[in-house]
Structures are given as C-alpha cells and as structure tokens.
N, C-alpha and C positions, 0 to 999 in steps of 0.2 A: 775841765772835770779835774779832779784831785787824783793825784799820783796814787793814793790809795784803792782809786775805784775799782780796777781790776780784781783786785785783792777782795774787795768787796764781793763783787759778783760770785766769784768764784768761791770764797767763805761763807755764802749764803746756804744754809743748812735749814729745809723744813720738816718740822718734825711734827706728827700728828699723833696724839693719843690712840692706842686701841679701845676705842671706847665708843657707845652709840652716839647718832648725832646729836646736835644741837648740846653738847657738852662743850668744856673748854676745850682750844685749841691752841697751842705753844709753837712759837716759833724762835729758834735759836740766830740772832742775828748779830753783827756788830754793834758798836756803840754807836758809830756815826753812820747814819743813812742820808745819801742825797735824795735830791727830789726826783720824781717816776723812777725809784728803784722797787723792784719786785721784790716785795718781802715774802710772799707765799701763798699757796693758792688753798683754800677752804671747799670742800665737797657741800655745795649748796642743796644737792637732788636730796642728800641722804635726810637732810633738817626740813626741807620743805619743797615738795617736786613744784607745787604751781607759786611758786613765789612773783608777784607782781612788783613790788617795792624793795629794793636792796638799797638800804643806807648805813653808812658809819656812825657811832656815836662821837668820833673824835674826828675833828676835820684835817688833819694832817694825813689821813688816810683812805684813801678811795676803794672802793669794792666792785670787780667787774661782775656781769652775768655769767662767766665762765668760772667764778670764785677767785679771781686773782685777786690779792693785794697791793697794792702800790703807795707809794710814799705821794702826797702832793707837794711837798716841801721838804728841803733839806733839815734834818735836824739829829739831836743825838740824846743818846739814851743819860741823863740825869742819875737816874738810880740804875739799879741791877734790871729790874724790871718795869714795865709799862704795860699797861690794860686799856684796851676798848671792847665794845660792843658792836657786832653785824646785827641790824634787825630786819627779818623777812617778814613781810605783809602779803598775805591771800585776800584782796578786796571782796572777791565774789563771795567766798568760803569764810569771810569773816575770822581767818587766822593769823596769829603771829606768833614768831620763832625768834629767838636770840640765840647767838653764839657768841662765848667770850672768847676774846683771844688774846693771850700773852707773849711779851714781845721779853724775853731773855738775854742780856749779853752772853754773847760767846765767850768761851774761856780763851784767853792769850796765852799761845805757847810760848816757851822760851827760844828765841831763835839760835841755832844752831853757829858754829864760827865757820865763817863761808870761807873757802880757801881762793886764791886770786884765780883760779882757774873753774872755778864752779860757774855755770850761768846764770845768770838772774833772770827768774821765771816772773814774768808780769802777764796779768789778765786785766784790760780796758773794759768798760761799759759799753755795750753796745747800743749806741743812740739811733742805728738804722732801723730799729723797729719798735717806734713809739706806741703807746695803745690808741685803740681807735679815736677818732675826735668826735667831738657833739657840739651841736649846733640847734639852738633854740630854733621852733618854727616860727614864721612871723618876727623875726628879729628886727627892732628897730634901728641898728646900727651902734654905732657911725659906722658906714663902708668905705674903703674896704675893711672886713672886720677880718682878724687874726684869729685861726681855729686852730693851730698845729705848725711843728716844728719838726723838719725831719733835719737829721743830719748823720753825715759820713763819720766813722772814727778817720778815715784813711786823710781826711783833710787837713789833720797834723801834718803830714808828711808831703801831701800834694795837695795842687789846686784843683778843687771840686767845683765842679758845677751843676745844680739841682733844675730839674726838668719832670712835666709828669704830663698825662692823659690818661681819656676815659670820659664817662658821662659827668658833664659838668664844665668840662675843660675843653676838649676837642670833639665831644658829642654831647648832642641834644640831653638837656638844655645849655648849649655853647656859653661860655664866657662866666657861668657863676661862679669859678674857683680858677685861682692861680695859683703858681709857685715861684716865689724869688730864685732869681738864679745863682745867688751867690750865699744866701742866707739858707734858704729851704723852708723860709716861711710859709705857710699855705692862709692865703684870705680867701674871703667868699665877697663876693660884688653886690648882692642883694638877697633879699630874703627869701626863704622858702616855704613853701606848701609841704607838709607831712604827709597828707592824702594825697597829692600827686608823685612825691619824690621820695619815700620814707628812709632811703639811704642811698651813698653813694659810694663806690670802689673806684677809686682810682690808683695809677701805678707810677709811681715815683723812680728817677733815673739818678743815678750818681756818676759823674764821668769827668775825666780829666780835658784839659783844652786840646788835649791830642786826639781824643776818643776813646780812649779808653777806661773801661767799665772796672773800678774796684770793686764795686758792690752787686750785688744781683738783685735785678729790680722788684722794689717792694710795693707791693698789694697793700694799699691803707684804704679803711673803711671810714666814711664819714656820715655818721647817724644823725639824722635830724630829729629831735626830740620835741615830742608833741604838745601843742598848745590847745586849749579848750577852746579852738575856734569855730567848732562846728554844733548846731543845737539839735537835739534829737529830734526825731519826725516819725509819727505813723505809718504803718505800711500802706493803711487804708484812708483814705476822707473819709467814708462814712462806714462805722461797725453795725450790723444789723442782727439781732439775735431774738432767738421764740422762746418764751417759759409758758409750761401751762399755768393757768389760775389756781390758785389756791394750793400753789408748790410749798412745800416745808423750806423754812430758813435752812440756808446752807448748800441748795441745791443750786448745782455751777450752772451758771447762763451762758456763758462764753467767756473770751480770750483776746484782750487788746494786747497789739504788739507794736513796739517801736523800735528804733535802730539808730546809732550815733556810728557817724563817720570816724570820730578820732580815735586814737591808738586803743584797740581792743585790752580788757583785761587793767584797764587804769580807773582811776577817780573819772575820766572825763567819759567814760561810759559806762559807770554804775548809775542806771538809771532807778526814778521812784515813780509811782503812780501815784494818782487819788484824783476824786471824782470832785470837782469843782463845782458844779448846780446841778438841779433835778427838776426837770420839767413835767407833770406840773409840782409845783411848789409845795407837797405834803408831805408826810411824814416819808425819809428816805427809806426807799423799798430796796436798795441794793448797796453792795457795799463791794470795793474795788480793793485787791491785795496790792501792796505797795510794792514787793519785788518782781511778782509774777505776770500782774496784769489782769489776772482772773475775777470776774463779777460774777456774784454769789448774791442768793436771794436775801434780804434780811428783812423785810415783813413779813410776819405771820399769814396775811391774809391780804392776796394778789386776787382781785375780782374785777374781771374782766367788763362785768358790767357797768362797774362804775370809771375805772380808768384803764381804756383799750390797750393804750400804750406809755412809755416813759422814754426820756430823751434826756440824756446825760452828757455834761460836757465833763471829760477829763483831761487831765493834764500828766504830762510825762517830764521828770528833770533830769539833769544828770549832775555830777558831784555827788551823787548819793542824796540826791533831794534838797542838799545845802542852797540856804537863801542865794548865794551868788552865782549858783549853777545855772545853765541854759536851760530853757523850757519852750514845750510846746502842746498846744491843746488840738482836740479833736472832738469827735461828736459820734455817740452810742445810742442806738434808736431800740428799744427791746417790747418789743411786742408781746400782748399777752394772749397765750393763745385758751381759746375756750372749752371747757369743758362741761358735761351736760350736769350741771349742779342748780338747774332751775326746771321743775316740771312744768309740763304745759297742762292748761287750765279751760274749758269751755267757755266760752262768750256769754252763751245761755246755759240755764241749768234744765228747760223745759222746752221742746217743739213738738208741733203739732203739723200731720199731714194729712192726704188721702189719695185714695188712686182705688182704681177699678178692681172689680174682682177678675181672676182669670188672666190679668195682664200679667207678664213676665218681661224681664231683662228687661225693665224702664226705672229711670232715676227718678225716686220719690223725696228726696232731703239733700241739702246739703249742709252741714254741721263745720265750724271754725273754733279753734283754739287762740291761746295767747301763750308766747314762752320767750321767756327775755333771753335765752342763747343765741349765739350768731346764727341769723336766718342762713339757710340753706344749710348749715351743717349737720353731720348725724344728732348731734345735742339739741338740734331744734325740729327735727323731721317730726312728723306725727305718726303714728301708729295706730289704726283705731280697730276695735272690738266689740261685737256684740256681748254682751255680759249676760242680759237674761231674757227672755221672753222669743228665741228663735229657736225652740227646740226641732220643729221641723224644716230648721235650714232654709225657710222662704226667704229669709232677708241676707244681705251681701253688702258689707261696706269695706270701701276702697279709699286711698288717699291720693289726691289730686297733688301730683310733685310739683307743679307750678304757685298754685295757691295755698298748699298745704291743709286743705278742706277735707272733712271727710264725706263720701258721695254714697248714700244710701240707697242700695237697688233692690227692687224684688224679683228673685230668680226663680220663683215658683209660684205657680197662680192660686189667688186668695180666693176662698169660698166665702160668699156673704152669708149663705144659711149657716155654715158652721162656726163663724166666727164675726162679728161685725164691727171689731175693734181689736186691736192689738196692740200694746205697749210693749214698748223694747228698752232695754238699758243698756247705755254704749259709753266706754270707756275709753282713755286713751295714753300712751306711754311715747318715749322717743326711739327711734332708731339706735342709738347709742345707749348703753347701760348709764343708770344715773349715778352721778358720783355726791358723795355726800360731802359738803363743805365742812371745813374745821368749826367745831362748835357749833354746829347746826343739827336741826332734829332730821328725822324720817319723816318724808311727803307722803301722804297718802295719794291713790290715784285720784284724778280727775272722772268725775262720771254726769252725765245726763241721761234723760229720759225722753222718749219719742213717742207720741201716740200715732198711730196708723187707724183711720176710718178706711173702713171697706166700703164702697158704694155696689150697690146692687144692680147687675143687668140681667136681661133675660139670656139662659145661657140654651145649650142644646142640652142631650141626655147624657148621663154619666155613668161608666161602668166601676160598679165596686165588687171587687178592687180593678184598679185600671190592667193589670196584669195576672192571669189566671193561668196556675198551671194545672194539667191534666195528664196524669198517669196512664197509659195505656199500655195494656200487657200483652207481648208479643204473641204476634200471629192471632187475634182476638176475628171471630168473624165478623165479616161486612157490615155494617149496620149496627152494630153495639154501639149502645148511648154510654158516652163515658163522662158525662155531666152538664150544665145547663149554664149558660152566662148570661145574665140580663143585665139590663141598664136601669138608672131613674132619672125622671125629671127633676132637677134641685129644686124647682119652685113648688111641685106637690107631693113630692115624694114617693111617686108610686111610678109602674112601669106600663102605665094603659097607652094605647095606641102608639106603641115604638114598636118598629120592623126592626128586622136584622137581615145581614146579609155578609159575603164574605167577598173581598174586592178581587177579580181574577189577577193571575199573575203570581200567587203564591203556591206553597206547595201542596198539593191535593192529598191530604189524608184523610181530613175531616169536612163536615158541612155543618151548618149551621138553621136549625127551624126560623123561618122567619118572624111567626110569631112569638113561640114560647121561649126562642132562646136556649131549646136543644140540642146537644153536641153530639155526634155520631160520627162514628166511621166511616170510611168509604172505599177502604183499601186494607187489603191484610198488610199490616204492619211487621213487616221482619227485619229485623237490625243487619242481614246478612245482606240486603239486596241495595244497590243503587245509592241514591240521595238519603236511604235511613239507616246507612251505616255510622251517623252521627248519633243517631239516637234522639233526635230531638230538632222541632222545626217551631217557628213563631209565627202566628196567624192572625194578621190584623182583621178585626170584625168592627162593623159599623154597625150604630143605632141611629135611626132616623125617628124622630118625632113629627107628629101632625103639622106643626108649622115648617116643616124640611131640614130643621135645624140637625146638624150630627153631630155624634159622639165616637169617639174610638177608645177600644180596648183591644188587649193584645191576649191571646190563649198560646200559652207554651204548652205543647204537644211533646212529652217525654215517654219514650218507648221503655216498658218496663222489662227486662230480659224474660224469660218464660223457658220452661223445661221442655223444649221441642224435640231435642236431637237425643237419639240412644244413644248409652256407652257402647266404644266398640275397643276390642283388642287392637293393638297396634302392632302385634304379631301371632300370626295361629301356627305356622308349623315349627316345629323343633325337633333335633335329634339329641338325645340322652344316653350317653354312654355307659360302659359296664359300673363307673361309679357313681351313677345315678343320683347325679348334683342335681338340686331342686332349679327347677324352671322359673324365672321372674315373670309373671305375666303383668303387663302393665297398659292399663285402661285408658281411653280419652273421650272427652264430652265436649261439645260445640258449644254448650251452654256456659253462661257464667253462675258464678256465685249466687245463688246458695242450692243451684241446681246441677251442680257437676259433682266435684269429690268433694267427702270421701266415699269410695267404690265399696260395695261388697260382692264377694263371688259366691258360687255357688256351682257344684256340681248337680246336673240335673238328672241323670241316670243312675238309678239305684245300684246297679251292677258293678257300674266304672268308680261310684261313689266309695263302694267296699274296697278297691284297689288304688284310688288315688284319692291324695287328701290335700285342701289348700289351707295355706297360713298367711295370716297379714305381714306384709312388710311395711308401709306405708300408706298415704290416704289415696295413692295411685295404683298400687304393686300388690300383689301376691305372692306366694311361693306356690307350685305345683309338684309335686313328688309322691311317689308310688309308698303306699303304707307298708308294703311287705315284697319277699321276693319273688315279682309276677316273672312271667316267661319274656321272652325278648320278641319283638313285632311292633308292628303298627297299630298305635291305639287314637281311636278318634274321640275326642271326649266333649260331650256339650256342659259348657260354661256360661252360666247367666251371671252379667255383670248389674248392680242396682247402682243408681247415683244416688245424689243426696236428696233429691226431690221425687224418689219411687219409683223412677222410670227403669225399665228394666232390659236391656241389650242382650239377644241370645248369640252365641258365639260357638265355634266347634274348633277345640285346639285338637291338629294332629300331631301325636307324639310318635315319632320311631326308636323306640326301646331297641336300643342296638349294641351288639356284642364289640364293642370296639373301644379304642384308649382315645381316638379323638373325632370330632363330630365330622371330619372330613373323612373317614375309612368308609361310612354308611350311607355317602351321597348316594342316593341312586338305588339301593339295594332295599330289596325285600325281603321277608322271611314268612313261610307258613307257619301260623300260629294254630294252636289245638285250644279247643274250646270255643263257649258261644262268644259272639260281639267280636270275635277277629277274623278280620276278611284280609284277602291281598289287595293292596294297593292298584290303582288305575293302570300304572306304567308297567308294573308286573304282568296283569294279564294281557296287556296290548303287547308284550315282550314275547309271552308265550303263543300266543294266537301267530304272530308276525314268522317265528320259530316254525311252525306247524307248517305253515304255507309255505317255506322255503324248502323245507323236507319233501313235502309232498311233490313241488315241483322238479327235484332234484329225482325224485323217483321214477315219473315220468319222463323226463327226459332219458335215463339209462335204459326203462325198458323199451321203449320207442327206438333206441338205437340197435338194441339186442335183437329185436322182432325182424329186423330187416337183414340179419346176417344169418350167417350158419354156423352153429356153435357144435365143437364135437370134445369128445372127453378122450382119453385113453383109460380105458377100462381092464384090468389084467386082476389075475387072481395071487400070480407070484412074482408080478413087474419084470418077468424075463420072456413071457409069450406074448404073442399078439393077439390081439382079438378083436371081432366086429362085434360091434354092439348096433343091431337094429333098432332107429328111435325116429318115433313119431316127430321129434325137433330136429329142425335143421340146424346144427350149430356151424358158426363161422370155424373155418380153417385157418391154419397157423399163417398164411400168407394175408389174410383180414384182420387179425388182433392187433387193435391200435390202443397204445397204452392210456388215450386219452377216453376211449370208452371203457376198456375193460383193464385195468390196471394190473401189470404183471411185475413181480417182483422176484428174480434172481435170488436163493438161497444157496449157501453152502453146501458141500456134498453131506453134510453131517443133518440136513435137513430143513423145513422151512418154518417160518413162523407168521403169527397173525400182525395185522396193524389196526391198531384202534383208534376212531377218526371223532370220538365225542359224539354229538347227536347225530351223526349224518350215518347212513348205510352204505356201506361200500361192498363190491363183488369184486374178490379176489381169485386168481390163478398163481397159484404158487409153485413154483419150479425148482427141483431139488432133487432130491430120488423119486420124489414123485409129484403131482399138482394137487392143491389143497383149495377146495370150493366153502368157502366161509362166511359167514354175515353178520355183522358187528353193529350192535346197537347200544346207543347210552351209555351206563357205565358198566354191563357186561356185554358179551359175546357168545354167540352160539355158533360151532363149526361142525361140518360135516367130517372133520378129521380134527381130532383135538391136535394142538401141537405145543409143545412144551416150551415155553417161555426162555429159559433162559440158553439152555445148550442146543436148542433145535432139533432135537431127537425126537422122532415119533412114538405117539406113545401107542399106536396102531400102525396096522398096515395102511397107508392112505392111497394106496393104488385100487381097493377094493371098492369099487363103487358101484352102485346099480343104477340100471336107467332110470328104476323106479325113483332113486334119489335124486338124478340130476332132473328127471320132469317135475316132483314137486317142488324141486327149487325155481325153476325156469318157468313152469305154466303160471304162476298167478300173476307174474309180472310181464310176461310175452302175449297175456289173453288169449282167446279162441282162432288165434290164426291156425291155418293149416301145416301140417307137418310136410314139408316139401323137398329132405332129405334125409340122409342118415348122419352120423357123426362115427367119425374114426381116431380114435384114441391110441395114439402110439405110444407105448412108453422106449424114454432112450436109456 
C-alpha cells in the first residue's frame, strides 16, 4: 500500500447535489486512487426501486447493490474531471435509468510548517473489510479458484496468520472454500449450484503466532452469481379449459403458468409464451399472450357441432424469449361448451293414430325430433306442447327423458258420437332458451300434425251435464220438487228405458224418481243442523239402460239461505236518567244476507209513539228517545223490527225513566206514575205485598201478648190524687211490664215524646210527668196525648185519660176476650 493511502481514505469526501434522483452526482476525490477504493455511495432507490441490473459504463469502477462505488484498479485523474454512467434496469417493467457520476479532483491545501514537536497523523486503508466476493455458478475452474483476499493492516508490524470458518469451510457443504494461512487468499475447490446455495457467509480471523487477535473477526459474504442452467417448466402437465361456443373474440379462456428456478428478476427468469401448434390444424382459434400466458378466443365462430375441442401445444422460453434461452413445451385442451344454437325439428311432419272412445290415461302415440346440440344437455332436451285442437284438454303430451320422445296421451274420454276424428298440431322447443349464433337468422318453431281417429264402442247412458247443481231454499217442505236429472243413450240420443237410483251411503237429503228422474227433498234442509252446516252435498246418481250398462252423474245440492228467523233485540231493559240520553237499540237476525240487515224499527202503540221516537243509527241499530218532558216512571214500549226480507220481530222495550245521575242509582226502584198506560213493576208490587204481610204478623204477635196480661193505667184529673178506674179490660201490672212486649221509654222531667218507626205500628207507654199512649203509622202518627217534639213539654195534660179511650185503643187488638180484672193506674 502506498504511504498516501491513509490520507486518501481520510480525505475522501462524498458530495451529492440536492436534486432529484437520476441526475448528476459529483464525488470529490484525490488525484490518485488505488484499487478497491471506496469512491462514494449513490442512493439507487431514489432513482429506481426495483433495479435488477446495476452496471457501470467504465470498467475501472464497479457498483454494488447498496450503491457503493469502488475502483477495480489503481488509476489517476489525468484531467481535473472524470465521468462515467451507472445504468439501472428493471427487466420485468422494462424500465431503464441512468445516473451520471463525475469525479472531481480535490483541491490541495498548502501544507503548514511542521514543528519538530508536532505529531505526524497518518491514516491507512483498511484492507480487513473487502467488498463481498462473487463466484459464478457452475464455474469450470480451474480449481482451486481464487475468489478473494483478506489482509490485516497489522501485518506490517506483526506476523499474521489467517483462518476462516462457517458454511462451505467447516460446515456443510464442507471443503468448498479454504483460506491460505499466510496470504489470506480465499479459494473455491469446486463448482457451486446457486439454486442450492445462493450465498455463503464465512467468518475470517487474523491472529499472531502467540494467539493474539489484533483484528475483530470479519464476516465475509460470498455470493453465487446465477447461471442460466435451469429451463422453465409448466406447473401442470395438462391444462384444461372450457369456453362456450359462439364466444366473441377476446373472451378469456384460461391462463397457463410456468416457473423457473433461476434467480428471480433476471433475464434467466424472464419468460415468454407462444402457441406452437393447434389440433385440428385449421384456422387458429385462440391466441396466447406472450408475457402473461393468458389464452383468449381468436376465431369469431366456435361451433361445437363442427369442432368439440382443441388441443394446443404451447412453449415457454426464458431469456425474454430470445433464441438462445431455455424452453419447455406443454399441452392445453380447450373444450367447446354447448349452447342452444340449434332448434329441434320433427322427424315426421304428419302422424296418424287411433283410440277407442271413453278411454282415458292411455298412450296413443310417440313423436321424435332431431337436435344437433349436445345430447342430454338442456340445449337438446325437447319440450312438447299441443298448439291447436285441444280446447277441451282431452289430450296431454309429455317428454320421455330417456329417449327425448314426445308421449301423446288421452286424459279425458273421447265421444265418437260428438267427433269421429280429432286433428292436433304439436310444437317442440328446448329446455334452455335459444341462443342466436353470430351472423345467423332466427329459426321458427318446428311443428307436426297428428290425426286421431276415434273408434266407436257400445256405451252406457250418459248424464248431461255430468254435474248438476240444484239450489234448495232453506226450510222447504219435505217432498218439494227441486229439479230433474236424466241421462241419454249415446247411441240413440234419448232416455227411453233408462232407470235411475241413488246408491246408499250418501247424505239423505233428496231422492230421484226411478223413471222420470225428478228430484225431490226428503228432509227439511236447515243450515243450522248437523251435517247441513256446510250447506252443500254431492249425491251420485246411477242411470241403468236395458242392457244393464250404467252411467253415473252427480247432483250437487246447495242449501240457499232463507228468511226463517225473526229479528230480535239484543237487550230490552234500560234505565234512562234525567239527562235523557238516547238509548241505542240493536237487533240481530240468524239469517244471512239478504234476509238480515238493514233493519227498520217501529213503535206499534200509538199512545207511546206520541211520547217516544225512533231515529236510525246504522243498518243494525236505532236510537230510542222521549219526544218531550214526560214524567219519570217505567215504560213498556212495544217495538217491531223488520228485516230486509220483510219478516217482523215483535219486542217489548222496558225503559225505567228515573230521576238519577247514573243508572246505578235507580236499580230496583220504581215510582208510581200518573196517567194511562203507566203501571207499577212486578218487583214493586211484590215488595208491597210482603211488607203488608210482615206488618200483619207483627200486629197479631203484639195483640196476642197483650190479651194474656193485665193492662193498667193511671188516670187522674190533676196528676196528684189516686184514682181507681173500674175497667172490663185487665191490664198488666207494673211487675209484668216487659220491654219486649210493650216498650217503655223513660223521659226527662220536662215531659215525654213519641218514637216513629217507619212502616210499623208501635204501642208505647211513656213515663215522665205522665204516661202517653200513642199509635204511630207510616209517615204520620196519631197520639192520645200530643207531645212536643223539641222540648218535651206536653201540649195538654197527659194524665187525663178516660176509660173509654183506653178501651177504644185496646179493644180492636185484644178481641172479644172477657174482662177479668181492673186496672189501677197510679201517678208518681
């Protein structure tokens, strides 16, 4: 190494102009450069991120992947400026970029006068860190092949021994590399396959004989440069694709894929595809994209009926398809899928067949078609239809899925007497819709005609119609004739000699005359009863001719709703308070329309009609309200309701016109009414009778108890003397006076007063200043001595009662009993 090397390393200055990528780059360097000298570093990513090839236009410089620029040999700048170009390529994207590099000689500084005491500073080039080594894959040698040299700068002062370890040296694959102990040269002993070992990282050591390591162990990379030693290959042995026939050009059929084991993003793995041959060898039907491997339709008309499939021999070649690239071939099969571009057509245009009359569910003919589309596909599946001649739906045609034939059947019996021959027109289509091929015209539907000859047979009687509907009004009388049902002989066209009967086990609603076929009811038909709720019953009738042949018909008996129910009010008792709010009367009728609503209401009593009025509300309800200020009381108003059929239902509406605020205040109460047609209610009369009986029972009990005792009374003129009154009535003494029999009431000294007990009669002895005998009845009362209610002061002397008064009071209640004693009344 030259003495100026340390100064060269320290004096290297890399300057990059502040500009966009891919522009000029200037490096300021010394005028003398040694081999493997780092010139500078270029940011390649800013120029082209996916650069696959990095080359220099000047062989004296090499550029590494990280952008480092090294000299390959010693050189000197003959001029003040030297330029070269770094070329970047992206093979995949076909992009190229250039970076122009300029080397400018560094300005020399005037050296200062160095004093003897100044220390001389020197920098030496570090040879212990060389750039990564490169070895060509499958190199032919000669071996051992030197690929790099590592040296330590300390070798100038020490004896240095070199050694290495790692993959390729003392690890698998062992013995591939070795390093010379004294020189540091690294050698390869044999060729290397990059696809197996793309790179190696070995560790180099520098030591002195005594084992001292003046250098840090060096990690050195040996990269194996790819050689195009692998041909591309297809990922599948056979590619199979499908495309519908008549597809337009440009429709994608599929994509073939190939791979290459060589180094990616190089020309060694840049592949190109092409079609080598086509079977059958007719006009090319497909195209193959050279870069992507996508196969597309090329021929405007792909007809499956002509060519059902194509076989393509395709090739893939590396080195971007250049002739010297490696190649491989593969096979592609393209199947043409069927579309319904061919209409079916009948093999025959006319058919004839025969069938006996009255035969049903019998096959009478098979028709077949020709279709060029793929058998078994929806495009060839035939769908048959009867276009004309089947107005009565007597025929039906279906498809046999196995043979694709049309099966013509009779589903309704044919009548020879009506038509001896039937002509049908049958058409055919496919299951799938028709697809019009390019440059073709629309096809018409294929048709054929079928003549069906009806063969005559001896038949039984036939009812016309086969189903007869008879409507019967509800609740008609038993035996009512509702219709006639007869059959005819198809051969003669008359009903002579035909007898009728109804088989047992059916609804017993009607019977039929065995000769005339007249139908009559055998029951009263009511929709509200049992099995008649449905309102309908089907009855099978048999017709038998002279030869014993039978025919059947059906009578459908339908019960027509009638006007059998009277309209009735849902509620007849009401309470009307002082606000006299109208009452809503609502009627209901068990009949159906038109024998129910709307209803019409009428008040049948003229006197009450002058007091009350009815006004319509809706079809079912009317309002009832008084016409004027009529008196309170209970009114029974006769109301007739007329339904839509004219049937009248009589109802009595009972209205309690009460002096109340709410109806609950008048429940159970009645009032005596003045005026005609106003009566007391039943409950009011019953309450009066029961009250009278109870009152009579109490009086009898009191009189019975009083007759057995001795009554006694104090009679005095001045309330101060003792008087003896001789009486024929034996009054009870004081010792037998019982409060339960004759209640006694003590009063204050100021006097006595009477007690009023409602509807009962009470006999009281009042003790105060005197004793008062009084009889109390109902709302008023009568006393032998009037007593002032408030203060209790007697209005007259209550002590002056005569015998006749006592006798008149007690005699009606005690009867004609003998007087057995006298009563002594003492004034206190």
